[in-house]
TORKOL-4160 file (C-alpha; in steps of 0.2 Angstrom, whole numbers, padded with zeros to 4 digits, m for minus):
348
<pt num="1" X="0088" Y="0145" Z="m0186"/>
<pt num="2" X="0077" Y="0164" Z="m0189"/>
<pt num="3" X="0061" Y="0162" Z="m0180"/>
<pt num="4" X="0051" Y="0162" Z="m0196"/>
<pt num="5" X="0058" Y="0147" Z="m0201"/>
<pt num="6" X="0054" Y="0138" Z="m0187"/>
<pt num="7" X="0036" Y="0143" Z="m0188"/>
<pt num="8" X="0037" Y="0137" Z="m0204"/>
<pt num="9" X="0041" Y="0120" Z="m0201"/>
<pt num="10" X="0030" Y="0119" Z="m0187"/>
<pt num="11" X="0016" Y="0123" Z="m0197"/>
<pt num="12" X="0022" Y="0110" Z="m0210"/>
<pt num="13" X="0023" Y="0096" Z="m0195"/>
<pt num="14" X="0005" Y="0099" Z="m0190"/>
<pt num="15" X="m0001" Y="0101" Z="m0211"/>
<pt num="16" X="0006" Y="0084" Z="m0213"/>
<pt num="17" X="m0004" Y="0076" Z="m0198"/>
<pt num="18" X="m0019" Y="0082" Z="m0205"/>
<pt num="19" X="m0012" Y="0079" Z="m0223"/>
<pt num="20" X="m0011" Y="0061" Z="m0216"/>
<pt num="21" X="m0024" Y="0060" Z="m0206"/>
<pt num="22" X="m0027" Y="0041" Z="m0208"/>
<pt num="23" X="m0010" Y="0035" Z="m0209"/>
<pt num="24" X="m0010" Y="0048" Z="m0192"/>
<pt num="25" X="m0028" Y="0041" Z="m0184"/>
<pt num="26" X="m0020" Y="0022" Z="m0188"/>
<pt num="27" X="m0002" Y="0028" Z="m0178"/>
<pt num="28" X="m0012" Y="0035" Z="m0166"/>
<pt num="29" X="m0023" Y="0020" Z="m0163"/>
<pt num="30" X="m0006" Y="0009" Z="m0161"/>
<pt num="31" X="0003" Y="0018" Z="m0149"/>
<pt num="32" X="m0011" Y="0020" Z="m0137"/>
<pt num="33" X="m0013" Y="0003" Z="m0136"/>
<pt num="34" X="0005" Y="0000" Z="m0134"/>
<pt num="35" X="0006" Y="0015" Z="m0120"/>
<pt num="36" X="m0011" Y="0007" Z="m0109"/>
<pt num="37" X="m0002" Y="m0009" Z="m0111"/>
<pt num="38" X="0015" Y="m0002" Z="m0105"/>
<pt num="39" X="0005" Y="0009" Z="m0089"/>
<pt num="40" X="m0006" Y="m0007" Z="m0088"/>
<pt num="41" X="0010" Y="m0018" Z="m0084"/>
<pt num="42" X="0018" Y="m0003" Z="m0072"/>
<pt num="43" X="0001" Y="m0002" Z="m0062"/>
<pt num="44" X="0004" Y="m0024" Z="m0060"/>
<pt num="45" X="0020" Y="m0021" Z="m0056"/>
<pt num="46" X="0018" Y="m0010" Z="m0044"/>
<pt num="47" X="0004" Y="m0017" Z="m0035"/>
<pt num="48" X="0013" Y="m0033" Z="m0035"/>
<pt num="49" X="0026" Y="m0024" Z="m0025"/>
<pt num="50" X="0014" Y="m0019" Z="m0012"/>
<pt num="51" X="0008" Y="m0037" Z="m0012"/>
<pt num="52" X="0026" Y="m0044" Z="m0011"/>
<pt num="53" X="0030" Y="m0031" Z="0002"/>
<pt num="54" X="0015" Y="m0035" Z="0015"/>
<pt num="55" X="0020" Y="m0053" Z="0013"/>
<pt num="56" X="0039" Y="m0048" Z="0016"/>
<pt num="57" X="0032" Y="m0039" Z="0033"/>
<pt num="58" X="0023" Y="m0055" Z="0039"/>
<pt num="59" X="0041" Y="m0066" Z="0034"/>
<pt num="60" X="0047" Y="m0063" Z="0051"/>
<pt num="61" X="0064" Y="m0072" Z="0059"/>
<pt num="62" X="0066" Y="m0077" Z="0076"/>
<pt num="63" X="0082" Y="m0078" Z="0084"/>
<pt num="64" X="0084" Y="m0087" Z="0100"/>
<pt num="65" X="0098" Y="m0086" Z="0112"/>
<pt num="66" X="0108" Y="m0097" Z="0122"/>
<pt num="67" X="0102" Y="m0092" Z="0137"/>
<pt num="68" X="0097" Y="m0100" Z="0156"/>
<pt num="69" X="0084" Y="m0109" Z="0150"/>
<pt num="70" X="0095" Y="m0115" Z="0131"/>
<pt num="71" X="0106" Y="m0121" Z="0144"/>
<pt num="72" X="0092" Y="m0129" Z="0157"/>
<pt num="73" X="0083" Y="m0137" Z="0143"/>
<pt num="74" X="0093" Y="m0137" Z="0129"/>
<pt num="75" X="0101" Y="m0157" Z="0124"/>
<pt num="76" X="0114" Y="m0149" Z="0113"/>
<pt num="77" X="0124" Y="m0136" Z="0124"/>
<pt num="78" X="0136" Y="m0150" Z="0127"/>
<pt num="79" X="0141" Y="m0150" Z="0108"/>
<pt num="80" X="0144" Y="m0131" Z="0109"/>
<pt num="81" X="0162" Y="m0126" Z="0106"/>
<pt num="82" X="0163" Y="m0108" Z="0113"/>
<pt num="83" X="0151" Y="m0116" Z="0131"/>
<pt num="84" X="0160" Y="m0130" Z="0132"/>
<pt num="85" X="0177" Y="m0119" Z="0132"/>
<pt num="86" X="0171" Y="m0106" Z="0144"/>
<pt num="87" X="0166" Y="m0120" Z="0155"/>
<pt num="88" X="0183" Y="m0129" Z="0156"/>
<pt num="89" X="0193" Y="m0112" Z="0159"/>
<pt num="90" X="0180" Y="m0109" Z="0176"/>
<pt num="91" X="0177" Y="m0125" Z="0182"/>
<pt num="92" X="0193" Y="m0125" Z="0194"/>
<pt num="93" X="0189" Y="m0109" Z="0201"/>
<pt num="94" X="0181" Y="m0109" Z="0217"/>
<pt num="95" X="0168" Y="m0094" Z="0213"/>
<pt num="96" X="0161" Y="m0105" Z="0201"/>
<pt num="97" X="0148" Y="m0115" Z="0206"/>
<pt num="98" X="0133" Y="m0125" Z="0199"/>
<pt num="99" X="0115" Y="m0118" Z="0205"/>
<pt num="100" X="0102" Y="m0131" Z="0213"/>
<pt num="101" X="0100" Y="m0137" Z="0193"/>
<pt num="102" X="0118" Y="m0140" Z="0192"/>
<pt num="103" X="0119" Y="m0125" Z="0180"/>
<pt num="104" X="0137" Y="m0116" Z="0178"/>
<pt num="105" X="0136" Y="m0099" Z="0173"/>
<pt num="106" X="0151" Y="m0103" Z="0159"/>
<pt num="107" X="0135" Y="m0116" Z="0153"/>
<pt num="108" X="0126" Y="m0103" Z="0144"/>
<pt num="109" X="0132" Y="m0087" Z="0134"/>
<pt num="110" X="0117" Y="m0071" Z="0139"/>
<pt num="111" X="0115" Y="m0071" Z="0157"/>
<pt num="112" X="0104" Y="m0054" Z="0157"/>
<pt num="113" X="0091" Y="m0043" Z="0148"/>
<pt num="114" X="0107" Y="m0031" Z="0145"/>
<pt num="115" X="0118" Y="m0045" Z="0137"/>
<pt num="116" X="0100" Y="m0051" Z="0126"/>
<pt num="117" X="0098" Y="m0031" Z="0119"/>
<pt num="118" X="0116" Y="m0031" Z="0115"/>
<pt num="119" X="0116" Y="m0045" Z="0105"/>
<pt num="120" X="0098" Y="m0038" Z="0096"/>
<pt num="121" X="0109" Y="m0022" Z="0095"/>
<pt num="122" X="0123" Y="m0035" Z="0086"/>
<pt num="123" X="0108" Y="m0040" Z="0075"/>
<pt num="124" X="0102" Y="m0023" Z="0069"/>
<pt num="125" X="0119" Y="m0017" Z="0064"/>
<pt num="126" X="0120" Y="m0029" Z="0051"/>
<pt num="127" X="0115" Y="m0020" Z="0032"/>
<pt num="128" X="0101" Y="m0031" Z="0026"/>
<pt num="129" X="0094" Y="m0029" Z="0043"/>
<pt num="130" X="0077" Y="m0019" Z="0044"/>
<pt num="131" X="0072" Y="m0019" Z="0062"/>
<pt num="132" X="0076" Y="m0029" Z="0078"/>
<pt num="133" X="0064" Y="m0033" Z="0094"/>
<pt num="134" X="0068" Y="m0043" Z="0107"/>
<pt num="135" X="0058" Y="m0054" Z="0114"/>
<pt num="136" X="0061" Y="m0061" Z="0133"/>
<pt num="137" X="0057" Y="m0079" Z="0138"/>
<pt num="138" X="0041" Y="m0073" Z="0148"/>
<pt num="139" X="0035" Y="m0063" Z="0131"/>
<pt num="140" X="0038" Y="m0079" Z="0122"/>
<pt num="141" X="0028" Y="m0090" Z="0132"/>
<pt num="142" X="0013" Y="m0077" Z="0132"/>
<pt num="143" X="0014" Y="m0077" Z="0115"/>
<pt num="144" X="0013" Y="m0097" Z="0112"/>
<pt num="145" X="m0002" Y="m0096" Z="0126"/>
<pt num="146" X="m0011" Y="m0083" Z="0116"/>
<pt num="147" X="m0008" Y="m0092" Z="0097"/>
<pt num="148" X="m0017" Y="m0109" Z="0106"/>
<pt num="149" X="m0034" Y="m0112" Z="0105"/>
<pt num="150" X="m0048" Y="m0104" Z="0117"/>
<pt num="151" X="m0048" Y="m0116" Z="0131"/>
<pt num="152" X="m0029" Y="m0124" Z="0127"/>
<pt num="153" X="m0022" Y="m0112" Z="0138"/>
<pt num="154" X="m0024" Y="m0121" Z="0155"/>
<pt num="155" X="m0010" Y="m0136" Z="0148"/>
<pt num="156" X="0002" Y="m0121" Z="0150"/>
<pt num="157" X="m0002" Y="m0119" Z="0169"/>
<pt num="158" X="0011" Y="m0130" Z="0175"/>
<pt num="159" X="0025" Y="m0118" Z="0166"/>
<pt num="160" X="0022" Y="m0104" Z="0180"/>
<pt num="161" X="0033" Y="m0112" Z="0193"/>
<pt num="162" X="0050" Y="m0107" Z="0196"/>
<pt num="163" X="0062" Y="m0113" Z="0181"/>
<pt num="164" X="0046" Y="m0119" Z="0173"/>
<pt num="165" X="0048" Y="m0108" Z="0158"/>
<pt num="166" X="0057" Y="m0118" Z="0143"/>
<pt num="167" X="0057" Y="m0102" Z="0131"/>
<pt num="168" X="0072" Y="m0094" Z="0130"/>
<pt num="169" X="0075" Y="m0076" Z="0125"/>
<pt num="170" X="0071" Y="m0071" Z="0105"/>
<pt num="171" X="0074" Y="m0058" Z="0094"/>
<pt num="172" X="0062" Y="m0054" Z="0080"/>
<pt num="173" X="0072" Y="m0049" Z="0064"/>
<pt num="174" X="0063" Y="m0042" Z="0048"/>
<pt num="175" X="0074" Y="m0041" Z="0032"/>
<pt num="176" X="0074" Y="m0025" Z="0018"/>
<pt num="177" X="0079" Y="m0036" Z="0003"/>
<pt num="178" X="0072" Y="m0056" Z="0002"/>
<pt num="179" X="0086" Y="m0060" Z="m0011"/>
<pt num="180" X="0098" Y="m0057" Z="0003"/>
<pt num="181" X="0090" Y="m0069" Z="0015"/>
<pt num="182" X="0101" Y="m0084" Z="0016"/>
<pt num="183" X="0116" Y="m0073" Z="0016"/>
<pt num="184" X="0108" Y="m0064" Z="0032"/>
<pt num="185" X="0104" Y="m0079" Z="0041"/>
<pt num="186" X="0123" Y="m0086" Z="0039"/>
<pt num="187" X="0128" Y="m0067" Z="0046"/>
<pt num="188" X="0115" Y="m0069" Z="0061"/>
<pt num="189" X="0121" Y="m0088" Z="0062"/>
<pt num="190" X="0140" Y="m0082" Z="0065"/>
<pt num="191" X="0135" Y="m0070" Z="0079"/>
<pt num="192" X="0140" Y="m0078" Z="0097"/>
<pt num="193" X="0123" Y="m0082" Z="0107"/>
<pt num="194" X="0114" Y="m0087" Z="0096"/>
<pt num="195" X="0106" Y="m0105" Z="0095"/>
<pt num="196" X="0096" Y="m0109" Z="0082"/>
<pt num="197" X="0085" Y="m0095" Z="0070"/>
<pt num="198" X="0066" Y="m0101" Z="0066"/>
<pt num="199" X="0064" Y="m0094" Z="0047"/>
<pt num="200" X="0051" Y="m0098" Z="0031"/>
<pt num="201" X="0066" Y="m0099" Z="0020"/>
<pt num="202" X="0056" Y="m0107" Z="0007"/>
<pt num="203" X="0043" Y="m0092" Z="0009"/>
<pt num="204" X="0060" Y="m0080" Z="0006"/>
<pt num="205" X="0065" Y="m0089" Z="m0010"/>
<pt num="206" X="0047" Y="m0087" Z="m0018"/>
<pt num="207" X="0046" Y="m0067" Z="m0014"/>
<pt num="208" X="0062" Y="m0067" Z="m0022"/>
<pt num="209" X="0057" Y="m0076" Z="m0037"/>
<pt num="210" X="0041" Y="m0068" Z="m0041"/>
<pt num="211" X="0050" Y="m0051" Z="m0038"/>
<pt num="212" X="0065" Y="m0056" Z="m0049"/>
<pt num="213" X="0051" Y="m0063" Z="m0063"/>
<pt num="214" X="0040" Y="m0047" Z="m0064"/>
<pt num="215" X="0055" Y="m0035" Z="m0067"/>
<pt num="216" X="0060" Y="m0045" Z="m0083"/>
<pt num="217" X="0042" Y="m0048" Z="m0088"/>
<pt num="218" X="0040" Y="m0029" Z="m0087"/>
<pt num="219" X="0057" Y="m0026" Z="m0096"/>
<pt num="220" X="0053" Y="m0035" Z="m0110"/>
<pt num="221" X="0037" Y="m0029" Z="m0111"/>
<pt num="222" X="0039" Y="m0011" Z="m0112"/>
<pt num="223" X="0056" Y="m0014" Z="m0123"/>
<pt num="224" X="0044" Y="m0026" Z="m0137"/>
<pt num="225" X="0032" Y="m0010" Z="m0137"/>
<pt num="226" X="0044" Y="0002" Z="m0138"/>
<pt num="227" X="0049" Y="m0007" Z="m0153"/>
<pt num="228" X="0033" Y="m0007" Z="m0161"/>
<pt num="229" X="0029" Y="0011" Z="m0157"/>
<pt num="230" X="0045" Y="0015" Z="m0167"/>
<pt num="231" X="0040" Y="0005" Z="m0182"/>
<pt num="232" X="0023" Y="0012" Z="m0181"/>
<pt num="233" X="0026" Y="0029" Z="m0182"/>
<pt num="234" X="0042" Y="0025" Z="m0194"/>
<pt num="235" X="0030" Y="0019" Z="m0206"/>
<pt num="236" X="0017" Y="0034" Z="m0205"/>
<pt num="237" X="0034" Y="0046" Z="m0209"/>
<pt num="238" X="0038" Y="0035" Z="m0222"/>
<pt num="239" X="0020" Y="0036" Z="m0229"/>
<pt num="240" X="0021" Y="0057" Z="m0229"/>
<pt num="241" X="0039" Y="0057" Z="m0235"/>
<pt num="242" X="0035" Y="0048" Z="m0251"/>
<pt num="243" X="0019" Y="0058" Z="m0253"/>
<pt num="244" X="0031" Y="0073" Z="m0253"/>
<pt num="245" X="0045" Y="0065" Z="m0265"/>
<pt num="246" X="0045" Y="0077" Z="m0277"/>
<pt num="247" X="0044" Y="0093" Z="m0265"/>
<pt num="248" X="0058" Y="0086" Z="m0254"/>
<pt num="249" X="0069" Y="0083" Z="m0271"/>
<pt num="250" X="0066" Y="0104" Z="m0276"/>
<pt num="251" X="0069" Y="0107" Z="m0258"/>
<pt num="252" X="0086" Y="0102" Z="m0260"/>
<pt num="253" X="0090" Y="0105" Z="m0276"/>
<pt num="254" X="0086" Y="0123" Z="m0272"/>
<pt num="255" X="0100" Y="0120" Z="m0259"/>
<pt num="256" X="0088" Y="0117" Z="m0241"/>
<pt num="257" X="0098" Y="0108" Z="m0228"/>
<pt num="258" X="0096" Y="0091" Z="m0223"/>
<pt num="259" X="0088" Y="0097" Z="m0205"/>
<pt num="260" X="0077" Y="0111" Z="m0212"/>
<pt num="261" X="0070" Y="0098" Z="m0222"/>
<pt num="262" X="0071" Y="0083" Z="m0208"/>
<pt num="263" X="0063" Y="0095" Z="m0193"/>
<pt num="264" X="0045" Y="0096" Z="m0201"/>
<pt num="265" X="0043" Y="0077" Z="m0201"/>
<pt num="266" X="0052" Y="0075" Z="m0183"/>
<pt num="267" X="0038" Y="0087" Z="m0177"/>
<pt num="268" X="0027" Y="0076" Z="m0184"/>
<pt num="269" X="0032" Y="0059" Z="m0176"/>
<pt num="270" X="0031" Y="0071" Z="m0160"/>
<pt num="271" X="0013" Y="0078" Z="m0160"/>
<pt num="272" X="0008" Y="0059" Z="m0164"/>
<pt num="273" X="0017" Y="0053" Z="m0148"/>
<pt num="274" X="0011" Y="0067" Z="m0139"/>
<pt num="275" X="m0008" Y="0065" Z="m0144"/>
<pt num="276" X="m0006" Y="0046" Z="m0141"/>
<pt num="277" X="0001" Y="0049" Z="m0123"/>
<pt num="278" X="m0016" Y="0060" Z="m0120"/>
<pt num="279" X="m0026" Y="0046" Z="m0125"/>
<pt num="280" X="m0018" Y="0032" Z="m0117"/>
<pt num="281" X="m0018" Y="0042" Z="m0101"/>
<pt num="282" X="m0038" Y="0044" Z="m0101"/>
<pt num="283" X="m0040" Y="0030" Z="m0108"/>
<pt num="284" X="m0030" Y="0020" Z="m0096"/>
<pt num="285" X="m0039" Y="0028" Z="m0080"/>
<pt num="286" X="m0054" Y="0022" Z="m0086"/>
<pt num="287" X="m0049" Y="0003" Z="m0088"/>
<pt num="288" X="m0040" Y="0004" Z="m0071"/>
<pt num="289" X="m0053" Y="0012" Z="m0061"/>
<pt num="290" X="m0065" Y="m0003" Z="m0069"/>
<pt num="291" X="m0053" Y="m0015" Z="m0063"/>
<pt num="292" X="m0048" Y="m0010" Z="m0046"/>
<pt num="293" X="m0068" Y="m0009" Z="m0043"/>
<pt num="294" X="m0070" Y="m0023" Z="m0047"/>
<pt num="295" X="m0057" Y="m0032" Z="m0038"/>
<pt num="296" X="m0062" Y="m0023" Z="m0022"/>
<pt num="297" X="m0080" Y="m0029" Z="m0024"/>
<pt num="298" X="m0076" Y="m0047" Z="m0027"/>
<pt num="299" X="m0060" Y="m0051" Z="m0018"/>
<pt num="300" X="m0062" Y="m0037" Z="m0004"/>
<pt num="301" X="m0043" Y="m0031" Z="m0008"/>
<pt num="302" X="m0040" Y="m0015" Z="m0001"/>
<pt num="303" X="m0021" Y="m0012" Z="m0005"/>
<pt num="304" X="m0021" Y="m0008" Z="m0020"/>
<pt num="305" X="m0012" Y="0007" Z="m0027"/>
<pt num="306" X="m0020" Y="0023" Z="m0032"/>
<pt num="307" X="m0023" Y="0029" Z="m0052"/>
<pt num="308" X="m0019" Y="0046" Z="m0041"/>
<pt num="309" X="m0002" Y="0042" Z="m0036"/>
<pt num="310" X="0002" Y="0034" Z="m0052"/>
<pt num="311" X="m0005" Y="0047" Z="m0064"/>
<pt num="312" X="0008" Y="0059" Z="m0066"/>
<pt num="313" X="0022" Y="0047" Z="m0070"/>
<pt num="314" X="0013" Y="0038" Z="m0081"/>
<pt num="315" X="0010" Y="0052" Z="m0091"/>
<pt num="316" X="0028" Y="0059" Z="m0092"/>
<pt num="317" X="0031" Y="0039" Z="m0097"/>
<pt num="318" X="0018" Y="0041" Z="m0111"/>
<pt num="319" X="0025" Y="0058" Z="m0117"/>
<pt num="320" X="0045" Y="0050" Z="m0116"/>
<pt num="321" X="0037" Y="0037" Z="m0126"/>
<pt num="322" X="0027" Y="0044" Z="m0139"/>
<pt num="323" X="0043" Y="0057" Z="m0141"/>
<pt num="324" X="0057" Y="0046" Z="m0143"/>
<pt num="325" X="0046" Y="0038" Z="m0153"/>
<pt num="326" X="0042" Y="0050" Z="m0164"/>
<pt num="327" X="0058" Y="0059" Z="m0167"/>
<pt num="328" X="0070" Y="0044" Z="m0169"/>
<pt num="329" X="0057" Y="0035" Z="m0180"/>
<pt num="330" X="0057" Y="0054" Z="m0188"/>
<pt num="331" X="0075" Y="0054" Z="m0189"/>
<pt num="332" X="0079" Y="0038" Z="m0196"/>
<pt num="333" X="0067" Y="0037" Z="m0208"/>
<pt num="334" X="0069" Y="0054" Z="m0216"/>
<pt num="335" X="0088" Y="0052" Z="m0214"/>
<pt num="336" X="0088" Y="0037" Z="m0224"/>
<pt num="337" X="0080" Y="0043" Z="m0239"/>
<pt num="338" X="0089" Y="0060" Z="m0239"/>
<pt num="339" X="0106" Y="0050" Z="m0240"/>
<pt num="340" X="0102" Y="0037" Z="m0253"/>
<pt num="341" X="0086" Y="0045" Z="m0264"/>
<pt num="342" X="0083" Y="0064" Z="m0257"/>
<pt num="343" X="0093" Y="0070" Z="m0272"/>
<pt num="344" X="0084" Y="0063" Z="m0287"/>
<pt num="345" X="0077" Y="0077" Z="m0294"/>
<pt num="346" X="0094" Y="0083" Z="m0297"/>
<pt num="347" X="0101" Y="0070" Z="m0306"/>
<pt num="348" X="0087" Y="0071" Z="m0318"/>
């Protein structure tokens, strides 16, 4: 296609927008509304993900180990098959003797900090584990004391004597994906040396359900609004097309190609989409700014996604929606017309 033809067709596309300015304004208005709603859905989803991410960080799993304190203070060691088997193998040995508390080394699996750290390393290698922190029995007791109300720490003074700390060593585990929470817990339970796991499984299920719900709702909202955008742009192009019905028929009669006839309408649709994207970006900025200032002032929340971080991606999304809606809507409508009715004039 020659440069002169490109200039002519582009000019025709811009002229169509101006000639049918009332329909163009209506189309821009509806497109802007759709884009703003899509933008708000994206921003709400991003803020929800931030809030859920903070909640996930607080959802820590505590993995307690089968160490000396577990053997001394636990009441279920006799039911553990691994420990029982190990005890049977070593009980007949002269070197295997119980300590003053009657505990054999074979009664428990984690004998020192090195073995405890090895277990932590095994947990850290699991696919869905983000981080693992080793908590010794002493650190665990101090944490319990700190969590008590003021003055209640005195209740734990008797635990300072030798063998007086009932806390077992533990691993503080954080996970990456809460949807794999249950599966990861089962993997940890299978590791040798793990006693019990304390977790907020209900919270994990709630987090996973919220994330899934937000994703599904966002996809449906965006899909519906994109369809609406296509319909609106298509109707605008349809009006322009019928206004130029005779002109199109004459152009086909003198041999103009379908592409030559179609291009101005596509440019018109794309231009409407770009104008809508620019207006939607500005309008969404002010709407989001007012909303966030109100939330911060009223609720005191600080973990809110800044618009500056989302401005460029949102504008790119708006332009893509506008251009695709304009181009596809124009292409479909003018294509149908050229196929079924475009040769009316030649038939006369």
